[in-house]
PDB file of N, CA, C and O in Angstrom:
ATOM      1  N   UNK A   1       0.856  -1.169   0.000  1.00  0.00           N
ATOM      2  CA  UNK A   1       0.000   0.000   0.000  1.00  0.00           C
ATOM      3  C   UNK A   1       0.900   1.230   0.000  1.00  0.00           C
ATOM      4  O   UNK A   1       1.859   1.306   0.768  1.00  0.00           O
ATOM      5  N   UNK A   2       0.590   2.184  -0.858  1.00  0.00           N
ATOM      6  CA  UNK A   2       1.383   3.413  -0.897  1.00  0.00           C
ATOM      7  C   UNK A   2       1.137   4.226   0.364  1.00  0.00           C
ATOM      8  O   UNK A   2       0.114   4.067   1.030  1.00  0.00           O
ATOM      9  N   UNK A   3       2.079   5.091   0.681  1.00  0.00           N
ATOM     10  CA  UNK A   3       1.960   5.918   1.886  1.00  0.00           C
ATOM     11  C   UNK A   3       0.793   6.878   1.725  1.00  0.00           C
ATOM     12  O   UNK A   3       0.708   7.618   0.745  1.00  0.00           O
ATOM     13  N   UNK A   4      -0.099   6.854   2.696  1.00  0.00           N
ATOM     14  CA  UNK A   4      -1.258   7.741   2.652  1.00  0.00           C
ATOM     15  C   UNK A   4      -1.626   8.167   4.061  1.00  0.00           C
ATOM     16  O   UNK A   4      -1.192   7.578   5.050  1.00  0.00           O
ATOM     17  N   UNK A   5      -2.430   9.195   4.118  1.00  0.00           N
ATOM     18  CA  UNK A   5      -2.906   9.683   5.402  1.00  0.00           C
ATOM     19  C   UNK A   5      -4.125   8.865   5.833  1.00  0.00           C
ATOM     20  O   UNK A   5      -4.691   8.098   5.053  1.00  0.00           O
ATOM     21  N   UNK A   6      -4.504   9.049   7.080  1.00  0.00           N
ATOM     22  CA  UNK A   6      -5.706   8.393   7.590  1.00  0.00           C
ATOM     23  C   UNK A   6      -6.918   8.792   6.749  1.00  0.00           C
ATOM     24  O   UNK A   6      -7.738   7.952   6.380  1.00  0.00           O
ATOM     25  N   UNK A   7      -7.016  10.088   6.456  1.00  0.00           N
ATOM     26  CA  UNK A   7      -8.165  10.595   5.700  1.00  0.00           C
ATOM     27  C   UNK A   7      -8.219  10.006   4.290  1.00  0.00           C
ATOM     28  O   UNK A   7      -9.294   9.672   3.793  1.00  0.00           O
ATOM     29  N   UNK A   8      -7.067   9.881   3.654  1.00  0.00           N
ATOM     30  CA  UNK A   8      -7.020   9.290   2.314  1.00  0.00           C
ATOM     31  C   UNK A   8      -7.422   7.818   2.365  1.00  0.00           C
ATOM     32  O   UNK A   8      -8.179   7.342   1.518  1.00  0.00           O
ATOM     33  N   UNK A   9      -6.915   7.112   3.353  1.00  0.00           N
ATOM     34  CA  UNK A   9      -7.242   5.694   3.493  1.00  0.00           C
ATOM     35  C   UNK A   9      -8.727   5.502   3.758  1.00  0.00           C
ATOM     36  O   UNK A   9      -9.355   4.611   3.185  1.00  0.00           O
ATOM     37  N   UNK A  10      -9.287   6.335   4.623  1.00  0.00           N
ATOM     38  CA  UNK A  10     -10.711   6.230   4.939  1.00  0.00           C
ATOM     39  C   UNK A  10     -11.561   6.523   3.708  1.00  0.00           C
ATOM     40  O   UNK A  10     -12.560   5.844   3.471  1.00  0.00           O
ATOM     41  N   UNK A  11     -11.177   7.518   2.932  1.00  0.00           N
ATOM     42  CA  UNK A  11     -11.923   7.851   1.713  1.00  0.00           C
ATOM     43  C   UNK A  11     -11.889   6.683   0.726  1.00  0.00           C
ATOM     44  O   UNK A  11     -12.912   6.330   0.139  1.00  0.00           O
ATOM     45  N   UNK A  12     -10.711   6.087   0.547  1.00  0.00           N
ATOM     46  CA  UNK A  12     -10.590   4.949  -0.370  1.00  0.00           C
ATOM     47  C   UNK A  12     -11.408   3.770   0.151  1.00  0.00           C
ATOM     48  O   UNK A  12     -12.049   3.067  -0.630  1.00  0.00           O
ATOM     49  N   UNK A  13     -11.389   3.554   1.453  1.00  0.00           N
ATOM     50  CA  UNK A  13     -12.167   2.469   2.040  1.00  0.00           C
ATOM     51  C   UNK A  13     -13.655   2.675   1.784  1.00  0.00           C
ATOM     52  O   UNK A  13     -14.367   1.724   1.460  1.00  0.00           O
ATOM     53  N   UNK A  14     -14.125   3.902   1.928  1.00  0.00           N
ATOM     54  CA  UNK A  14     -15.533   4.206   1.652  1.00  0.00           C
ATOM     55  C   UNK A  14     -15.871   3.953   0.180  1.00  0.00           C
ATOM     56  O   UNK A  14     -16.951   3.453  -0.133  1.00  0.00           O
ATOM     57  N   UNK A  15     -14.946   4.301  -0.723  1.00  0.00           N
ATOM     58  CA  UNK A  15     -15.163   4.057  -2.151  1.00  0.00           C
ATOM     59  C   UNK A  15     -15.295   2.558  -2.422  1.00  0.00           C
ATOM     60  O   UNK A  15     -16.170   2.125  -3.172  1.00  0.00           O
ATOM     61  N   UNK A  16     -14.421   1.783  -1.808  1.00  0.00           N
ATOM     62  CA  UNK A  16     -14.454   0.329  -2.013  1.00  0.00           C
ATOM     63  C   UNK A  16     -15.754  -0.264  -1.482  1.00  0.00           C
ATOM     64  O   UNK A  16     -16.348  -1.135  -2.118  1.00  0.00           O
ATOM     65  N   UNK A  17     -16.192   0.199  -0.333  1.00  0.00           N
ATOM     66  CA  UNK A  17     -17.442  -0.302   0.241  1.00  0.00           C
ATOM     67  C   UNK A  17     -18.598  -0.043  -0.723  1.00  0.00           C
ATOM     68  O   UNK A  17     -19.429  -0.923  -0.947  1.00  0.00           O
ATOM     69  N   UNK A  18     -18.653   1.152  -1.289  1.00  0.00           N
ATOM     70  CA  UNK A  18     -19.720   1.464  -2.249  1.00  0.00           C
ATOM     71  C   UNK A  18     -19.659   0.535  -3.457  1.00  0.00           C
ATOM     72  O   UNK A  18     -20.691   0.048  -3.916  1.00  0.00           O
ATOM     73  N   UNK A  19     -18.467   0.290  -3.970  1.00  0.00           N
ATOM     74  CA  UNK A  19     -18.303  -0.599  -5.128  1.00  0.00           C
ATOM     75  C   UNK A  19     -18.765  -2.008  -4.772  1.00  0.00           C
ATOM     76  O   UNK A  19     -19.497  -2.642  -5.532  1.00  0.00           O
ATOM     77  N   UNK A  20     -18.330  -2.491  -3.610  1.00  0.00           N
ATOM     78  CA  UNK A  20     -18.693  -3.853  -3.209  1.00  0.00           C
ATOM     79  C   UNK A  20     -20.186  -3.992  -2.946  1.00  0.00           C
ATOM     80  O   UNK A  20     -20.773  -5.035  -3.234  1.00  0.00           O
ATOM     81  N   UNK A  21     -20.803  -2.946  -2.402  1.00  0.00           N
ATOM     82  CA  UNK A  21     -22.240  -3.000  -2.143  1.00  0.00           C
ATOM     83  C   UNK A  21     -23.047  -3.093  -3.436  1.00  0.00           C
ATOM     84  O   UNK A  21     -24.146  -3.649  -3.441  1.00  0.00           O
ATOM     85  N   UNK A  22     -22.516  -2.556  -4.519  1.00  0.00           N
ATOM     86  CA  UNK A  22     -23.208  -2.638  -5.808  1.00  0.00           C
ATOM     87  C   UNK A  22     -23.249  -4.074  -6.319  1.00  0.00           C
ATOM     88  O   UNK A  22     -24.194  -4.469  -7.002  1.00  0.00           O
ATOM     89  N   UNK A  23     -22.231  -4.847  -5.988  1.00  0.00           N
ATOM     90  CA  UNK A  23     -22.201  -6.251  -6.372  1.00  0.00           C
ATOM     91  C   UNK A  23     -22.086  -6.511  -7.858  1.00  0.00           C
ATOM     92  O   UNK A  23     -22.486  -7.574  -8.333  1.00  0.00           O
ATOM     93  N   UNK A  24     -21.544  -5.555  -8.603  1.00  0.00           N
ATOM     94  CA  UNK A  24     -21.504  -5.701 -10.057  1.00  0.00           C
ATOM     95  C   UNK A  24     -20.133  -6.084 -10.602  1.00  0.00           C
ATOM     96  O   UNK A  24     -19.981  -6.226 -11.815  1.00  0.00           O
ATOM     97  N   UNK A  25     -19.143  -6.254  -9.750  1.00  0.00           N
ATOM     98  CA  UNK A  25     -17.789  -6.577 -10.203  1.00  0.00           C
ATOM     99  C   UNK A  25     -17.606  -8.088 -10.264  1.00  0.00           C
ATOM    100  O   UNK A  25     -18.240  -8.825  -9.509  1.00  0.00           O
ATOM    101  N   UNK A  26     -16.741  -8.547 -11.160  1.00  0.00           N
ATOM    102  CA  UNK A  26     -16.423  -9.984 -11.212  1.00  0.00           C
ATOM    103  C   UNK A  26     -15.763 -10.441  -9.906  1.00  0.00           C
ATOM    104  O   UNK A  26     -15.203  -9.629  -9.170  1.00  0.00           O
ATOM    105  N   UNK A  27     -15.833 -11.716  -9.632  1.00  0.00           N
ATOM    106  CA  UNK A  27     -15.335 -12.272  -8.380  1.00  0.00           C
ATOM    107  C   UNK A  27     -13.868 -11.931  -8.142  1.00  0.00           C
ATOM    108  O   UNK A  27     -13.507 -11.532  -7.035  1.00  0.00           O
ATOM    109  N   UNK A  28     -13.026 -12.075  -9.140  1.00  0.00           N
ATOM    110  CA  UNK A  28     -11.597 -11.807  -8.967  1.00  0.00           C
ATOM    111  C   UNK A  28     -11.354 -10.357  -8.545  1.00  0.00           C
ATOM    112  O   UNK A  28     -10.554 -10.098  -7.647  1.00  0.00           O
ATOM    113  N   UNK A  29     -12.036  -9.424  -9.184  1.00  0.00           N
ATOM    114  CA  UNK A  29     -11.885  -8.013  -8.833  1.00  0.00           C
ATOM    115  C   UNK A  29     -12.465  -7.728  -7.447  1.00  0.00           C
ATOM    116  O   UNK A  29     -11.914  -6.932  -6.686  1.00  0.00           O
ATOM    117  N   UNK A  30     -13.566  -8.375  -7.133  1.00  0.00           N
ATOM    118  CA  UNK A  30     -14.173  -8.224  -5.820  1.00  0.00           C
ATOM    119  C   UNK A  30     -13.217  -8.684  -4.734  1.00  0.00           C
ATOM    120  O   UNK A  30     -13.098  -8.032  -3.697  1.00  0.00           O
ATOM    121  N   UNK A  31     -12.538  -9.789  -4.955  1.00  0.00           N
ATOM    122  CA  UNK A  31     -11.583 -10.306  -3.979  1.00  0.00           C
ATOM    123  C   UNK A  31     -10.410  -9.348  -3.800  1.00  0.00           C
ATOM    124  O   UNK A  31      -9.951  -9.147  -2.676  1.00  0.00           O
ATOM    125  N   UNK A  32      -9.921  -8.759  -4.877  1.00  0.00           N
ATOM    126  CA  UNK A  32      -8.824  -7.788  -4.784  1.00  0.00           C
ATOM    127  C   UNK A  32      -9.265  -6.554  -4.003  1.00  0.00           C
ATOM    128  O   UNK A  32      -8.516  -6.034  -3.176  1.00  0.00           O
ATOM    129  N   UNK A  33     -10.480  -6.091  -4.270  1.00  0.00           N
ATOM    130  CA  UNK A  33     -11.003  -4.934  -3.546  1.00  0.00           C
ATOM    131  C   UNK A  33     -11.181  -5.250  -2.062  1.00  0.00           C
ATOM    132  O   UNK A  33     -10.882  -4.423  -1.201  1.00  0.00           O
ATOM    133  N   UNK A  34     -11.664  -6.444  -1.777  1.00  0.00           N
ATOM    134  CA  UNK A  34     -11.847  -6.858  -0.382  1.00  0.00           C
ATOM    135  C   UNK A  34     -10.503  -6.908   0.341  1.00  0.00           C
ATOM    136  O   UNK A  34     -10.386  -6.479   1.488  1.00  0.00           O
ATOM    137  N   UNK A  35      -9.502  -7.434  -0.339  1.00  0.00           N
ATOM    138  CA  UNK A  35      -8.159  -7.501   0.242  1.00  0.00           C
ATOM    139  C   UNK A  35      -7.620  -6.091   0.513  1.00  0.00           C
ATOM    140  O   UNK A  35      -7.041  -5.838   1.570  1.00  0.00           O
ATOM    141  N   UNK A  36      -7.810  -5.190  -0.426  1.00  0.00           N
ATOM    142  CA  UNK A  36      -7.381  -3.805  -0.240  1.00  0.00           C
ATOM    143  C   UNK A  36      -8.134  -3.169   0.927  1.00  0.00           C
ATOM    144  O   UNK A  36      -7.540  -2.467   1.745  1.00  0.00           O
ATOM    145  N   UNK A  37      -9.429  -3.412   1.000  1.00  0.00           N
ATOM    146  CA  UNK A  37     -10.249  -2.845   2.071  1.00  0.00           C
ATOM    147  C   UNK A  37      -9.794  -3.349   3.435  1.00  0.00           C
ATOM    148  O   UNK A  37      -9.763  -2.584   4.399  1.00  0.00           O
ATOM    149  N   UNK A  38      -9.449  -4.607   3.522  1.00  0.00           N
ATOM    150  CA  UNK A  38      -8.971  -5.182   4.774  1.00  0.00           C
ATOM    151  C   UNK A  38      -7.684  -4.496   5.224  1.00  0.00           C
ATOM    152  O   UNK A  38      -7.531  -4.167   6.401  1.00  0.00           O
ATOM    153  N   UNK A  39      -6.765  -4.282   4.292  1.00  0.00           N
ATOM    154  CA  UNK A  39      -5.509  -3.598   4.608  1.00  0.00           C
ATOM    155  C   UNK A  39      -5.765  -2.149   5.021  1.00  0.00           C
ATOM    156  O   UNK A  39      -5.146  -1.649   5.960  1.00  0.00           O
ATOM    157  N   UNK A  40      -6.666  -1.488   4.327  1.00  0.00           N
ATOM    158  CA  UNK A  40      -6.995  -0.101   4.666  1.00  0.00           C
ATOM    159  C   UNK A  40      -7.636   0.000   6.044  1.00  0.00           C
ATOM    160  O   UNK A  40      -7.322   0.908   6.814  1.00  0.00           O
ATOM    161  N   UNK A  41      -8.528  -0.925   6.353  1.00  0.00           N
ATOM    162  CA  UNK A  41      -9.179  -0.925   7.665  1.00  0.00           C
ATOM    163  C   UNK A  41      -8.149  -1.135   8.775  1.00  0.00           C
ATOM    164  O   UNK A  41      -8.223  -0.492   9.822  1.00  0.00           O
ATOM    165  N   UNK A  42      -7.199  -2.023   8.550  1.00  0.00           N
ATOM    166  CA  UNK A  42      -6.143  -2.259   9.537  1.00  0.00           C
ATOM    167  C   UNK A  42      -5.290  -1.006   9.711  1.00  0.00           C
ATOM    168  O   UNK A  42      -4.951  -0.631  10.833  1.00  0.00           O
ATOM    169  N   UNK A  43      -4.946  -0.361   8.600  1.00  0.00           N
ATOM    170  CA  UNK A  43      -4.156   0.873   8.653  1.00  0.00           C
ATOM    171  C   UNK A  43      -4.904   1.951   9.431  1.00  0.00           C
ATOM    172  O   UNK A  43      -4.318   2.621  10.281  1.00  0.00           O
ATOM    173  N   UNK A  44      -6.186   2.123   9.147  1.00  0.00           N
ATOM    174  CA  UNK A  44      -6.988   3.136   9.854  1.00  0.00           C
ATOM    175  C   UNK A  44      -7.055   2.820  11.344  1.00  0.00           C
ATOM    176  O   UNK A  44      -6.958   3.723  12.176  1.00  0.00           O
ATOM    177  N   UNK A  45      -7.218   1.561  11.680  1.00  0.00           N
ATOM    178  CA  UNK A  45      -7.246   1.158  13.083  1.00  0.00           C
ATOM    179  C   UNK A  45      -5.938   1.483  13.790  1.00  0.00           C
ATOM    180  O   UNK A  45      -5.940   1.958  14.925  1.00  0.00           O
ATOM    181  N   UNK A  46      -4.825   1.225  13.117  1.00  0.00           N
ATOM    182  CA  UNK A  46      -3.515   1.547  13.689  1.00  0.00           C
ATOM    183  C   UNK A  46      -3.370   3.056  13.892  1.00  0.00           C
ATOM    184  O   UNK A  46      -2.855   3.502  14.917  1.00  0.00           O
ATOM    185  N   UNK A  47      -3.821   3.828  12.922  1.00  0.00           N
ATOM    186  CA  UNK A  47      -3.755   5.297  13.044  1.00  0.00           C
ATOM    187  C   UNK A  47      -4.552   5.770  14.252  1.00  0.00           C
ATOM    188  O   UNK A  47      -4.092   6.622  15.013  1.00  0.00           O
ATOM    189  N   UNK A  48      -5.747   5.215  14.425  1.00  0.00           N
ATOM    190  CA  UNK A  48      -6.589   5.609  15.560  1.00  0.00           C
ATOM    191  C   UNK A  48      -5.967   5.185  16.884  1.00  0.00           C
ATOM    192  O   UNK A  48      -6.025   5.928  17.865  1.00  0.00           O
ATOM    193  N   UNK A  49      -5.374   3.999  16.916  1.00  0.00           N
ATOM    194  CA  UNK A  49      -4.709   3.538  18.138  1.00  0.00           C
ATOM    195  C   UNK A  49      -3.548   4.463  18.511  1.00  0.00           C
ATOM    196  O   UNK A  49      -3.382   4.822  19.677  1.00  0.00           O
ATOM    197  N   UNK A  50      -2.751   4.845  17.514  1.00  0.00           N
ATOM    198  CA  UNK A  50      -1.627   5.750  17.762  1.00  0.00           C
ATOM    199  C   UNK A  50      -2.118   7.115  18.246  1.00  0.00           C
ATOM    200  O   UNK A  50      -1.529   7.705  19.152  1.00  0.00           O
ATOM    201  N   UNK A  51      -3.186   7.607  17.646  1.00  0.00           N
ATOM    202  CA  UNK A  51      -3.735   8.900  18.058  1.00  0.00           C
ATOM    203  C   UNK A  51      -4.237   8.818  19.496  1.00  0.00           C
ATOM    204  O   UNK A  51      -4.014   9.738  20.282  1.00  0.00           O
ATOM    205  N   UNK A  52      -4.909   7.727  19.844  1.00  0.00           N
ATOM    206  CA  UNK A  52      -5.412   7.560  21.203  1.00  0.00           C
ATOM    207  C   UNK A  52      -4.264   7.508  22.204  1.00  0.00           C
ATOM    208  O   UNK A  52      -4.344   8.098  23.281  1.00  0.00           O
ATOM    209  N   UNK A  53      -3.191   6.797  21.843  1.00  0.00           N
ATOM    210  CA  UNK A  53      -2.028   6.713  22.733  1.00  0.00           C
ATOM    211  C   UNK A  53      -1.399   8.085  22.937  1.00  0.00           C
ATOM    212  O   UNK A  53      -0.999   8.435  24.048  1.00  0.00           O
ATOM    213  N   UNK A  54      -1.315   8.850  21.869  1.00  0.00           N
ATOM    214  CA  UNK A  54      -0.719  10.180  21.963  1.00  0.00           C
ATOM    215  C   UNK A  54      -1.582  11.098  22.834  1.00  0.00           C
ATOM    216  O   UNK A  54      -1.066  11.829  23.679  1.00  0.00           O
ATOM    217  N   UNK A  55      -2.891  11.052  22.618  1.00  0.00           N
ATOM    218  CA  UNK A  55      -3.801  11.877  23.423  1.00  0.00           C
ATOM    219  C   UNK A  55      -3.728  11.472  24.886  1.00  0.00           C
ATOM    220  O   UNK A  55      -3.712  12.329  25.769  1.00  0.00           O
ATOM    221  N   UNK A  56      -3.684  10.184  25.145  1.00  0.00           N
ATOM    222  CA  UNK A  56      -3.577   9.684  26.512  1.00  0.00           C
ATOM    223  C   UNK A  56      -2.287  10.189  27.165  1.00  0.00           C
ATOM    224  O   UNK A  56      -2.299  10.626  28.316  1.00  0.00           O
ATOM    225  N   UNK A  57      -1.182  10.126  26.428  1.00  0.00           N
ATOM    226  CA  UNK A  57       0.095  10.600  26.962  1.00  0.00           C
ATOM    227  C   UNK A  57       0.055  12.102  27.221  1.00  0.00           C
ATOM    228  O   UNK A  57       0.538  12.572  28.251  1.00  0.00           O
ATOM    229  N   UNK A  58      -0.514  12.846  26.296  1.00  0.00           N
ATOM    230  CA  UNK A  58      -0.585  14.293  26.458  1.00  0.00           C
ATOM    231  C   UNK A  58      -1.487  14.695  27.614  1.00  0.00           C
ATOM    232  O   UNK A  58      -1.230  15.690  28.292  1.00  0.00           O
ATOM    233  N   UNK A  59      -2.538  13.926  27.839  1.00  0.00           N
ATOM    234  CA  UNK A  59      -3.477  14.232  28.905  1.00  0.00           C
ATOM    235  C   UNK A  59      -2.990  13.722  30.259  1.00  0.00           C
ATOM    236  O   UNK A  59      -3.561  14.055  31.297  1.00  0.00           O
ATOM    237  N   UNK A  60      -1.930  12.910  30.240  1.00  0.00           N
ATOM    238  CA  UNK A  60      -1.393  12.376  31.487  1.00  0.00           C
ATOM    239  C   UNK A  60      -2.249  11.295  32.093  1.00  0.00           C
ATOM    240  O   UNK A  60      -2.205  11.072  33.303  1.00  0.00           O
ATOM    241  N   UNK A  61      -3.032  10.615  31.268  1.00  0.00           N
ATOM    242  CA  UNK A  61      -3.905   9.551  31.761  1.00  0.00           C
ATOM    243  C   UNK A  61      -3.230   8.198  31.603  1.00  0.00           C
ATOM    244  O   UNK A  61      -2.360   8.019  30.751  1.00  0.00           O
ATOM    245  N   UNK A  62      -3.639   7.259  32.429  1.00  0.00           N
ATOM    246  CA  UNK A  62      -3.192   5.886  32.263  1.00  0.00           C
ATOM    247  C   UNK A  62      -4.008   5.267  31.137  1.00  0.00           C
ATOM    248  O   UNK A  62      -5.210   5.517  31.055  1.00  0.00           O
ATOM    249  N   UNK A  63      -3.389   4.462  30.257  1.00  0.00           N
ATOM    250  CA  UNK A  63      -4.145   3.809  29.188  1.00  0.00           C
ATOM    251  C   UNK A  63      -5.303   2.995  29.741  1.00  0.00           C
ATOM    252  O   UNK A  63      -5.131   2.205  30.669  1.00  0.00           O
ATOM    253  N   UNK A  64      -6.469   3.190  29.175  1.00  0.00           N
ATOM    254  CA  UNK A  64      -7.664   2.465  29.584  1.00  0.00           C
ATOM    255  C   UNK A  64      -8.377   3.067  30.784  1.00  0.00           C
ATOM    256  O   UNK A  64      -9.454   2.605  31.161  1.00  0.00           O
ATOM    257  N   UNK A  65      -7.785   4.096  31.389  1.00  0.00           N
ATOM    258  CA  UNK A  65      -8.423   4.735  32.555  1.00  0.00           C
ATOM    259  C   UNK A  65      -9.447   5.743  32.080  1.00  0.00           C
ATOM    260  O   UNK A  65      -9.301   6.366  31.028  1.00  0.00           O
ATOM    261  N   UNK A  66     -10.479   5.886  32.880  1.00  0.00           N
ATOM    262  CA  UNK A  66     -11.530   6.850  32.580  1.00  0.00           C
ATOM    263  C   UNK A  66     -11.337   8.038  33.502  1.00  0.00           C
ATOM    264  O   UNK A  66     -11.051   7.855  34.685  1.00  0.00           O
ATOM    265  N   UNK A  67     -11.488   9.248  32.990  1.00  0.00           N
ATOM    266  CA  UNK A  67     -11.288  10.443  33.806  1.00  0.00           C
ATOM    267  C   UNK A  67     -12.221  10.469  35.011  1.00  0.00           C
ATOM    268  O   UNK A  67     -11.863  11.022  36.051  1.00  0.00           O
ATOM    269  N   UNK A  68     -13.403   9.886  34.890  1.00  0.00           N
ATOM    270  CA  UNK A  68     -14.395   9.929  35.955  1.00  0.00           C
ATOM    271  C   UNK A  68     -14.079   8.939  37.075  1.00  0.00           C
ATOM    272  O   UNK A  68     -14.767   8.941  38.096  1.00  0.00           O
ATOM    273  N   UNK A  69     -13.060   8.097  36.915  1.00  0.00           N
ATOM    274  CA  UNK A  69     -12.705   7.109  37.935  1.00  0.00           C
ATOM    275  C   UNK A  69     -12.246   7.756  39.234  1.00  0.00           C
ATOM    276  O   UNK A  69     -12.339   7.142  40.297  1.00  0.00           O
ATOM    277  N   UNK A  70     -11.750   8.993  39.160  1.00  0.00           N
ATOM    278  CA  UNK A  70     -11.236   9.676  40.341  1.00  0.00           C
ATOM    279  C   UNK A  70     -12.349  10.252  41.200  1.00  0.00           C
ATOM    280  O   UNK A  70     -12.089  10.647  42.336  1.00  0.00           O
ATOM    281  N   UNK A  71     -13.574  10.316  40.705  1.00  0.00           N
ATOM    282  CA  UNK A  71     -14.675  10.956  41.409  1.00  0.00           C
ATOM    283  C   UNK A  71     -15.228  10.074  42.483  1.00  0.00           C
ATOM    284  O   UNK A  71     -16.167  10.462  43.178  1.00  0.00           O
TER     285      UNK A  71
END
């Protein structure tokens, strides 16, 4: 997969979902699109995990802790 941003990956993933929902592509092409979508979804998940870790570090919170736990 070429280097892309989270937003670019999400946009491409949405495009693939629309194509797959139409159900008009041959099986071989559908499988390639599904494989690409799986990789894009994993990439987006990793981006979100990294963002969450960074926000947690910046906020000084323990991973998985809820701010309301101190109340």
